[in-house]
VEXZATI-371390 format. One record per residue (C-alpha): x, y, z; residue in one letter. Coordinates in nm, 3 decimals, always signed. Layout:
N
+---------+---------+---------+----+
!      c1 !      c2 !      c3 ! aa !
+---------+---------+---------+----+
!       X !       Y !       Z !  A !
...
+---------+---------+---------+----+
END
This chain:
255
+---------+---------+---------+----+
!      c1 !      c2 !      c3 ! aa !
+---------+---------+---------+----+
!  +8.095 !  +9.147 ! +10.535 !  X !
!  +8.018 !  +8.774 ! +10.509 !  X !
!  +8.259 !  +8.497 ! +10.412 !  X !
!  +8.177 !  +8.510 ! +10.042 !  X !
!  +8.220 !  +8.886 ! +10.030 !  X !
!  +8.551 !  +8.859 ! +10.216 !  X !
!  +8.672 !  +8.599 !  +9.965 !  X !
!  +8.576 !  +8.819 !  +9.673 !  X !
!  +8.742 !  +9.122 !  +9.831 !  X !
!  +9.063 !  +8.930 !  +9.906 !  X !
!  +9.078 !  +8.792 !  +9.552 !  X !
!  +9.022 !  +9.131 !  +9.390 !  X !
!  +9.284 !  +9.294 !  +9.613 !  X !
!  +9.542 !  +9.023 !  +9.548 !  X !
!  +9.489 !  +9.058 !  +9.173 !  X !
!  +9.527 !  +9.437 !  +9.193 !  X !
!  +9.848 !  +9.402 !  +9.393 !  X !
!  +9.980 !  +9.144 !  +9.143 !  X !
!  +9.919 !  +9.387 !  +8.858 !  X !
! +10.106 !  +9.663 !  +9.042 !  X !
! +10.398 !  +9.432 !  +9.116 !  X !
! +10.415 !  +9.325 !  +8.752 !  X !
! +10.391 !  +9.675 !  +8.607 !  X !
! +10.648 !  +9.826 !  +8.846 !  X !
! +10.897 !  +9.539 !  +8.867 !  X !
! +11.249 !  +9.678 !  +8.857 !  X !
! +11.130 ! +10.035 !  +8.909 !  X !
! +11.227 ! +10.262 !  +9.198 !  X !
! +10.861 ! +10.340 !  +9.269 !  X !
! +10.750 !  +9.979 !  +9.319 !  X !
! +10.728 ! +10.001 !  +9.699 !  X !
! +10.569 ! +10.345 !  +9.696 !  X !
! +10.307 ! +10.237 !  +9.443 !  X !
! +10.230 !  +9.911 !  +9.621 !  X !
! +10.180 ! +10.070 !  +9.961 !  X !
!  +9.997 ! +10.373 !  +9.829 !  X !
!  +9.752 ! +10.122 !  +9.686 !  X !
!  +9.731 !  +9.928 ! +10.014 !  X !
!  +9.686 ! +10.232 ! +10.237 !  X !
!  +9.433 ! +10.395 ! +10.004 !  X !
!  +9.229 ! +10.076 !  +9.988 !  X !
!  +9.237 ! +10.040 ! +10.365 !  X !
!  +9.132 ! +10.397 ! +10.439 !  X !
!  +8.858 ! +10.401 ! +10.175 !  X !
!  +8.703 ! +10.068 ! +10.269 !  X !
!  +8.716 ! +10.135 ! +10.643 !  X !
!  +8.545 ! +10.469 ! +10.589 !  X !
!  +8.260 ! +10.305 ! +10.397 !  X !
!  +8.223 ! +10.006 ! +10.627 !  X !
!  +8.242 ! +10.207 ! +10.951 !  X !
!  +7.946 ! +10.433 ! +10.869 !  X !
!  +7.709 ! +10.218 ! +11.077 !  X !
!  +7.953 ! +10.180 ! +11.367 !  X !
!  +8.023 ! +10.416 ! +11.661 !  X !
!  +8.303 ! +10.669 ! +11.627 !  X !
!  +8.642 ! +10.537 ! +11.738 !  X !
!  +8.807 ! +10.689 ! +12.044 !  X !
!  +9.149 ! +10.718 ! +11.877 !  X !
!  +9.271 ! +11.072 ! +11.805 !  X !
!  +9.590 ! +11.268 ! +11.746 !  X !
!  +9.798 ! +11.275 ! +12.060 !  X !
!  +9.667 ! +10.943 ! +12.194 !  X !
!  +9.943 ! +10.681 ! +12.197 !  X !
!  +9.808 ! +10.452 ! +12.467 !  X !
!  +9.831 ! +10.137 ! +12.254 !  X !
! +10.176 ! +10.220 ! +12.118 !  X !
! +10.351 !  +9.975 ! +12.350 !  X !
! +10.227 !  +9.677 ! +12.151 !  X !
! +10.456 !  +9.477 ! +11.926 !  X !
! +10.419 !  +9.597 ! +11.568 !  X !
! +10.457 !  +9.364 ! +11.272 !  X !
! +10.507 !  +9.472 ! +10.913 !  X !
! +10.578 !  +9.338 ! +10.566 !  X !
! +10.911 !  +9.405 ! +10.396 !  X !
! +10.772 !  +9.684 ! +10.172 !  X !
! +10.636 !  +9.862 ! +10.481 !  X !
! +10.972 !  +9.831 ! +10.659 !  X !
! +11.158 !  +9.965 ! +10.355 !  X !
! +10.917 ! +10.256 ! +10.313 !  X !
! +10.964 ! +10.358 ! +10.677 !  X !
! +11.342 ! +10.325 ! +10.644 !  X !
! +11.335 ! +10.563 ! +10.347 !  X !
! +11.116 ! +10.804 ! +10.540 !  X !
! +11.360 ! +10.803 ! +10.831 !  X !
! +11.649 ! +10.875 ! +10.593 !  X !
! +11.462 ! +11.166 ! +10.435 !  X !
! +11.290 ! +11.311 ! +10.743 !  X !
! +11.412 ! +11.652 ! +10.852 !  X !
! +11.367 ! +11.785 ! +11.205 !  X !
! +11.463 ! +12.125 ! +11.351 !  X !
! +11.833 ! +12.149 ! +11.439 !  X !
! +11.871 ! +11.773 ! +11.416 !  X !
! +11.707 ! +11.733 ! +11.756 !  X !
! +11.547 ! +11.399 ! +11.671 !  X !
! +11.755 ! +11.110 ! +11.544 !  X !
! +11.506 ! +10.839 ! +11.452 !  X !
! +11.774 ! +10.585 ! +11.363 !  X !
! +11.920 ! +10.609 ! +11.715 !  X !
! +11.574 ! +10.582 ! +11.869 !  X !
! +11.509 ! +10.263 ! +11.670 !  X !
! +11.844 ! +10.116 ! +11.771 !  X !
! +11.776 ! +10.185 ! +12.140 !  X !
! +11.427 ! +10.038 ! +12.120 !  X !
! +11.554 !  +9.729 ! +11.942 !  X !
! +11.807 !  +9.666 ! +12.218 !  X !
! +11.520 !  +9.648 ! +12.465 !  X !
! +11.264 !  +9.459 ! +12.257 !  X !
! +11.458 !  +9.226 ! +12.026 !  X !
! +11.340 !  +8.866 ! +12.056 !  X !
! +11.039 !  +8.938 ! +12.277 !  X !
! +10.706 !  +8.788 ! +12.178 !  X !
! +10.378 !  +8.977 ! +12.184 !  X !
! +10.292 !  +8.899 ! +12.547 !  X !
! +10.639 !  +8.995 ! +12.666 !  X !
! +10.620 !  +9.323 ! +12.477 !  X !
! +10.290 !  +9.411 ! +12.641 !  X !
! +10.438 !  +9.335 ! +12.982 !  X !
! +10.749 !  +9.544 ! +12.906 !  X !
! +10.534 !  +9.851 ! +12.828 !  X !
! +10.813 ! +10.001 ! +12.618 !  X !
! +10.671 ! +10.283 ! +12.406 !  X !
! +10.727 ! +10.280 ! +12.028 !  X !
! +11.043 ! +10.476 ! +11.934 !  X !
! +10.839 ! +10.692 ! +11.696 !  X !
! +10.613 ! +10.836 ! +11.965 !  X !
! +10.705 ! +11.182 ! +12.092 !  X !
! +10.471 ! +11.394 ! +12.302 !  X !
! +10.189 ! +11.160 ! +12.209 !  X !
! +10.238 ! +11.206 ! +11.834 !  X !
! +10.363 ! +10.953 ! +11.579 !  X !
! +10.671 ! +11.081 ! +11.396 !  X !
! +10.617 ! +10.845 ! +11.101 !  X !
! +10.239 ! +10.881 ! +11.083 !  X !
! +10.217 ! +10.923 ! +10.701 !  X !
! +10.396 ! +10.590 ! +10.647 !  X !
! +10.279 ! +10.395 ! +10.953 !  X !
! +10.219 ! +10.026 ! +10.871 !  X !
!  +9.885 !  +9.852 ! +10.830 !  X !
!  +9.921 !  +9.702 ! +11.178 !  X !
!  +9.899 ! +10.051 ! +11.328 !  X !
!  +9.625 ! +10.168 ! +11.092 !  X !
!  +9.419 !  +9.860 ! +11.173 !  X !
!  +9.428 !  +9.894 ! +11.552 !  X !
!  +9.145 ! +10.123 ! +11.664 !  X !
!  +8.925 ! +10.119 ! +11.972 !  X !
!  +8.584 ! +10.255 ! +12.077 !  X !
!  +8.679 ! +10.308 ! +12.442 !  X !
!  +8.984 ! +10.512 ! +12.547 !  X !
!  +8.964 ! +10.402 ! +12.910 !  X !
!  +8.966 ! +10.039 ! +12.800 !  X !
!  +9.293 ! +10.109 ! +12.618 !  X !
!  +9.440 ! +10.268 ! +12.930 !  X !
!  +9.335 !  +9.969 ! +13.141 !  X !
!  +9.478 !  +9.725 ! +12.888 !  X !
!  +9.809 !  +9.911 ! +12.873 !  X !
!  +9.827 !  +9.893 ! +13.253 !  X !
!  +9.757 !  +9.520 ! +13.250 !  X !
!  +9.416 !  +9.549 ! +13.417 !  X !
!  +9.218 !  +9.401 ! +13.127 !  X !
!  +9.310 !  +9.171 ! +12.839 !  X !
!  +9.049 !  +9.269 ! +12.579 !  X !
!  +8.932 !  +9.602 ! +12.444 !  X !
!  +8.640 !  +9.691 ! +12.213 !  X !
!  +8.833 !  +9.721 ! +11.887 !  X !
!  +8.686 !  +9.849 ! +11.561 !  X !
!  +8.583 !  +9.551 ! +11.352 !  X !
!  +8.609 !  +9.740 ! +11.017 !  X !
!  +8.969 !  +9.838 ! +11.099 !  X !
!  +9.060 !  +9.484 ! +11.205 !  X !
!  +8.886 !  +9.322 ! +10.908 !  X !
!  +9.034 !  +9.535 ! +10.632 !  X !
!  +9.379 !  +9.540 ! +10.788 !  X !
!  +9.382 !  +9.159 ! +10.774 !  X !
!  +9.228 !  +9.121 ! +10.428 !  X !
!  +9.445 !  +9.383 ! +10.259 !  X !
!  +9.767 !  +9.278 ! +10.431 !  X !
!  +9.711 !  +8.911 ! +10.351 !  X !
!  +9.615 !  +8.989 !  +9.992 !  X !
!  +9.938 !  +9.187 !  +9.951 !  X !
! +10.139 !  +8.903 ! +10.106 !  X !
!  +9.977 !  +8.654 !  +9.869 !  X !
! +10.061 !  +8.869 !  +9.568 !  X !
! +10.419 !  +8.918 !  +9.689 !  X !
! +10.455 !  +8.543 !  +9.733 !  X !
! +10.325 !  +8.468 !  +9.384 !  X !
! +10.555 !  +8.733 !  +9.235 !  X !
! +10.870 !  +8.593 !  +9.395 !  X !
! +10.921 !  +8.852 !  +9.670 !  X !
! +10.978 !  +8.786 ! +10.041 !  X !
! +10.633 !  +8.814 ! +10.193 !  X !
! +10.667 !  +8.730 ! +10.564 !  X !
! +10.574 !  +8.946 ! +10.861 !  X !
! +10.858 !  +9.098 ! +11.064 !  X !
! +10.897 !  +9.267 ! +11.402 !  X !
! +10.922 !  +9.632 ! +11.311 !  X !
! +11.205 !  +9.753 ! +11.537 !  X !
! +11.444 !  +9.472 ! +11.446 !  X !
! +11.363 !  +9.480 ! +11.075 !  X !
! +11.411 !  +9.857 ! +11.066 !  X !
! +11.743 !  +9.822 ! +11.244 !  X !
! +11.856 !  +9.585 ! +10.969 !  X !
! +11.733 !  +9.819 ! +10.696 !  X !
! +11.892 ! +10.128 ! +10.847 !  X !
! +12.227 !  +9.950 ! +10.886 !  X !
! +12.238 !  +9.833 ! +10.523 !  X !
! +12.126 ! +10.059 ! +10.240 !  X !
! +12.124 !  +9.766 !  +9.996 !  X !
! +11.822 !  +9.601 ! +10.160 !  X !
! +11.572 !  +9.750 !  +9.916 !  X !
! +11.771 !  +9.634 !  +9.613 !  X !
! +11.825 !  +9.288 !  +9.757 !  X !
! +11.458 !  +9.253 !  +9.852 !  X !
! +11.357 !  +9.358 !  +9.501 !  X !
! +11.581 !  +9.076 !  +9.378 !  X !
! +11.386 !  +8.818 !  +9.577 !  X !
! +11.605 !  +8.796 !  +9.887 !  X !
! +11.451 !  +8.772 ! +10.234 !  X !
! +11.668 !  +9.039 ! +10.389 !  X !
! +11.479 !  +9.060 ! +10.717 !  X !
! +11.479 !  +8.690 ! +10.804 !  X !
! +11.623 !  +8.742 ! +11.157 !  X !
! +11.322 !  +8.961 ! +11.242 !  X !
! +11.059 !  +8.721 ! +11.110 !  X !
! +10.768 !  +8.664 ! +11.348 !  X !
! +10.803 !  +8.314 ! +11.491 !  X !
! +10.431 !  +8.264 ! +11.559 !  X !
! +10.345 !  +8.280 ! +11.190 !  X !
! +10.433 !  +7.963 ! +10.997 !  X !
! +10.507 !  +8.058 ! +10.633 !  X !
! +10.430 !  +7.710 ! +10.503 !  X !
! +10.090 !  +7.701 ! +10.671 !  X !
! +10.009 !  +8.053 ! +10.558 !  X !
! +10.114 !  +7.967 ! +10.205 !  X !
!  +9.876 !  +7.671 ! +10.209 !  X !
!  +9.593 !  +7.899 ! +10.317 !  X !
!  +9.665 !  +8.133 ! +10.026 !  X !
!  +9.660 !  +7.839 !  +9.785 !  X !
!  +9.329 !  +7.718 !  +9.927 !  X !
!  +9.178 !  +8.064 !  +9.888 !  X !
!  +9.293 !  +8.085 !  +9.526 !  X !
!  +9.156 !  +7.738 !  +9.455 !  X !
!  +8.821 !  +7.822 !  +9.607 !  X !
!  +8.802 !  +8.153 !  +9.422 !  X !
!  +8.888 !  +7.978 !  +9.096 !  X !
!  +8.623 !  +7.711 !  +9.156 !  X !
!  +8.360 !  +7.973 !  +9.235 !  X !
!  +8.450 !  +8.167 !  +8.922 !  X !
!  +8.404 !  +7.854 !  +8.708 !  X !
!  +8.061 !  +7.797 !  +8.859 !  X !
!  +7.949 !  +8.157 !  +8.837 !  X !
!  +8.172 !  +8.344 !  +8.588 !  X !
!  +8.179 !  +8.721 !  +8.612 !  X !
!  +8.063 !  +8.739 !  +8.973 !  X !
!  +8.397 !  +8.859 !  +9.111 !  X !
!  +8.464 !  +9.230 !  +9.078 !  X !
+---------+---------+---------+----+
END
């Protein structure tokens, strides 16, 4: 996908997200509809784009990369919090809220490099399986590798780079950024947050979804420091300006 195609894809996705946000504003199914759209778009586009690429080495039961810091948008955090509240496990053996709290105690405030060095496994991994797999965030969906041994070496600190799937990386970024841009334009908090800390906040306060829907940035303490909202906002504005200029020159080319 070249730069022009990426611009067109981003613009179309942002518009689709904006329409969903407008049509579902004030409704209980806003978050579900928004993320169903995001996840469906990601899976469908990766499947089409990856046809000419090798098969990824990721499979059920492989959680080698699940020591990385995970970032997520507010809708993703709230969806996972709901899932945790609704999830049922045999005899109450698994308490996901307690697992999140324990993980947050160990990881809160650590940057990406520190998290890699810590090698603390995600609280949702048990016997190699992800307990929140149906609602895992785009960050997890977009991290895929062609070489399992490279992942093992990276997790052990022996190598810094692995052969990641470009289609997964590309569409994770485009779709996530398009959703953030639409959230920003619609008056919702649109930052990226560290998942453990943001989930801890959501699980400790059941009003977070209502407050977020009202425009409040409820997960501010968990906001990722490396991402400057002002700079990112400027990038979104530049993309919209360029897309608008291109549309004026060649109307009807965006789809």
